[in-house]
N, C-alpha and C positions, 0 to 999 in steps of 0.2 A: 580462620575467618575470612569469606570474600571479601574482596572492594569492588566497587567502582571503578575501580583505574587497574582492577585485571587486563593482561593479558589475555587474549580466546582465541579460539580459531572455530570459524563458521561455514563447511565445505571448504575450500581451496583458499580464503579469504584468512587474514591474521588480521584480529582486532588491538589498537591499541589501547582501549577502554570499552568499555560495556555502553556507552553512550550512542545511541541513531540519533542525527538531525530528522522526526519527522515529516512526513511531502508537505507540505504548502506550495496551492498550485502559483504558481510565478506565470504573469502578465505577459503575452507575447502577442506580437499583431501578424507574425506570420508563419510562426510556429520554429523559428529559431529560438537557437541560444543567441543572446542581443549580450549587447555590453554590462548593460543595467543585473542580468543575471548570471556575470562572470564576475563582475565585482560583488554581488551579495555571497558569491559561492565562496570567494578565495577571503573575506571574513570569514563565514564559516570553517574552515579549514583550517584558518590561522587559531581560530576561540579552541580548539580544542576535543572538540565530539571525534569520537575516532572514525563515524561509519555515514554518508550525507546519504539521504533520499530522496531524490531531487522530488519536484511536484509531476501533479498527475498528467502524461504524455498521451495523447490519443497517438492511437493504434488503425483507425479509418479516417483515411481522405472524405467521406463524404461527409467528415464531423472538423472537415478543416476551418468554416466559418467560427470555431471558437475557440477568443484568442488566450491558446495555452499551447505549450511545448507539441512537438511532435514529433513522430519517426515514423511516419507509415509509409516512406519512403527512401532512395540514398541521398535527395538530396539535402538531407539534414544534415549526413556523415559528418560534414569537415565543423561546422558548429557545434557536435554532441562530443566531437576530435578535441575541442579546445576546452572542452568542460570539462572532460576526463583528466586530458591534460594537466591544466592547471592546480586540481586540487589532489590528484597523484604527486607535483609537484609541493605540496605546503603539507604531504602528511596525512592525508585520513586519504579512506575508503568512498566509494560511489557507487549508489544501485539504481538503477531506470528504472521508476514507477510508471507502470505502465495502464491504462486506461479505454473502456471502452464507453460512452459517456449513455449512451440513449436517451429515454424521454428526459436527467435530468437535464436536460436545455442548460447546456453554458452560455448562450449568446444568441444571434440572429440565426435563426429558422428557417430565414425566408427558402421556399424550393424546396428543402428536404426534407426524407423520406422517413422520418424516424422511426426506432423498433425499441422493442420491449417483450420481455417473455409474453402479456396478456396485453392485450388493448382496452385498459384502463388505465385512466386519468389520472397524471403522473402529478401527486397533491403538493409537490412545491412549487411546480413548474405551469402545471393549469395541462398539460401539452394531454391531447389524444393522442396514442402511437400507434402505429401497428403490430399487431402480433407474431414474431418472427417463423418464419419457416424454418425445417430441419437445416436444410441447405443454409442459411442465412446462418444460425445458428454455427455449423461447422465452418463457414466464410470465418465469421466473427475471428475463431480461435485459431486459423488459421493467421490470419492476421496477428495477433498476442502475439501469436511462434515467430512469424517473418521481424515483427519487431527487435523480438528477443534478440536475434540473429543479430540485428542489425546493432543492438548496443554492444553485442560482446565483440561485433568488428570492432566499433569506433571504441574501445580500452574501458568497458564499463565492469566494474564487480559485477556484477548477478544485475536481478531485475527481480521487480515486486507487483504482483498482479492484482489490479487494486483492485477485492472484490467487498467492500464497504463505502458506509457514508451513500448509500441508496442510487451507485453509478448502475451499469446494467447487469454486472456479475453478481453485485450487493442485491439488486431487484427477481433476480431466479429464486435467490434464495426467501425472497420475502413472500407469506402467502396472498399478500394483498394483490403485490402486483406481479403474480405466478398464478395463473388461475387452467392453466395448461391441465390437459388429462393425459399427454402422451410420455414419454420419458422424461422428458424434461421438467414436469408438474408433480402434483400431488404428495407424496410425503417426501420427510427427508430427504431420499435416498436420490428421486427423482430433484427434485429441488437446486442439490449439491452437485447433480449431475453435471451443468456446467461448468463451475468453477474447477473441477475434478479436472474435465475432461480438457480444457482450457491450460491446468497444469503439467499435463499430459504430453500435451502438444507442443508446447514449449519446452520441453524435458527434452523431448525426441528431436527440439532443431538443433537448442543451444548446448545438449549434449549433457550430462549427467553431474562433469566436476564442476559445472558453472552455476553458479547459487542464486536459487531459485526463493524468493522469500514472499509471501500472501499478505495482504490487509485485510479482516473481515469486523464484520459488527458482530458485536456479543447482544443488541438492544439498539431495534430500529426506529425507537422514534414513534410508533404509532402507539394508539390505544387497543385499536381492533385490526388487529390482523398482520401484527409484525412476525419476526422469528424466533419461534419457543428454543430455549439454548439447551434442551435437549435436542436440538435438529443442531446448534452449534455443535455441542461434544459431536457427533454424529459428521459434521464435516469435519472435524478437527482431527478425530481418529481415523478417518481416510486419506486425510492427507500426511499424516504419520505417516501411513503407509505405502503412500506415492515414494516416502524419500523428501518431504519438503525439506529444507535449509530451513525458514524459520519460520512462526506463526508473528504475525504484530494483531496485536490484541486492539480494538479500538469503538466506536460504538457514537452513541448518541450524544457525543459533549455538552451539546447546546443545552440540556435538561439540570450541569449541574449548577449551580451557584459560583460565585468569582474566586467565593473562598476554599472551596473544596481541591484535594488533593488527589493523585491517582485512581484515580476517577474508577476503573474498570478492574482494578486490585483483586477482588471478592473473584469474579468471575477466571480474571486471569492463572491465579492460583489454582481453578477449581480443574482448567483445562491441561496445564503445565503438570498436576499429579496425576492426570488420569493419562495422558499421554508424552512421549519421547520426545518430539519434536521442542526447538529451542522455542520459548517465548521472546517477544517484544510485549513489554506492555509499554502503549501511549494514553496520551490527555489526561492532564493533571498533574505532571512530575514536575516539582521544585521544588521539592523538600530532601537534603541530599541524605540527613536521620531517616527519612521513612525510608527512601531508597535504600538505602544501604540496609534499614532492616529489611523490607521485602525481601532483597535480597539472600539475607541470611535465613534468613523464614519461611521460605516458599523455595519449589524449584523455578521460578523467573528466573530469567540469565542477563537481561538487555530492560531498558528504556527509552524510551523515547521523547522528546520534546521537539514541539515545535513552535508557538507560540514565544518560552521563555526563552527560544536562542534569537527568532525575527526579533526582541526587546533590548537584546544583549548576546551580539555574537561571539561574545568571550565568555561566557556565561562558568559553560566546563574547565579551563583554566584558572575559571576563579575559583570553580570547588576545588580541581587538584591544587592552590595556592593556601585555599583555606584552612585543609585539612591536611597538609602535609605531608602527601600523595606525588 
């Protein structure tokens, strides 16, 4: 019988258990890792989770006004190195989550040229962006690749591409936001191209031995114009061919009531059964017995917890103690 405290490997990473701290955005006024963030990650590392995924981190200087972590140039290296050194000193792995926000504007966009797959008003922010040219698409892919290389040099154990929750790469997968008629639009093959090419660029820059994860939606939370599950299965099949180390499954989590658990279990089980990539199930994971059952009844290997660990950073240690593991 598999347990949530099995030691496993993900690419070149050794994991002391199957728990990931899933990303929650960390606020910072200048993009740098600050003392509050360092204190939080020390608590999380000491709390027992084997691998910590950072809050989303900007790859594009054009989005520098947004109050979140950044690594779009080498000026951020020292503060990120302080974070990786701290987490490693307390026995955990750390993955840097990389994002391009696009029209899901998260701060002051005054004077910015906001880009998106198509010139369609964002349903959340009401921002009307400009449609990206192919040259701009390629430039963003290169920004992800360069940020991944910086992450490697700063001591991160891997990177995660954020292609969920309505950010730029997620928008490319979503028919409502992607109305393009070129190679980056149309059917699932075209709409998945941005995420796949971005992962390919990161692989080429950082090397095949540097763990690469991706976070995707299995539901967009749109009444009309969301990606179909068949589209998601296509994307996961292509990511598996690409050699992705793990796919983190998430989606429209706000649609679930407070008492719900393991929100996207059904979809994650289907993806795990259909493809060989390692699956991290994120969203509503709070029940130890339920997660143990999912682990043993499906091919899902890992579990992401976000808000439960913000409420109780030592939750994983408590799980271990209470279950004699």
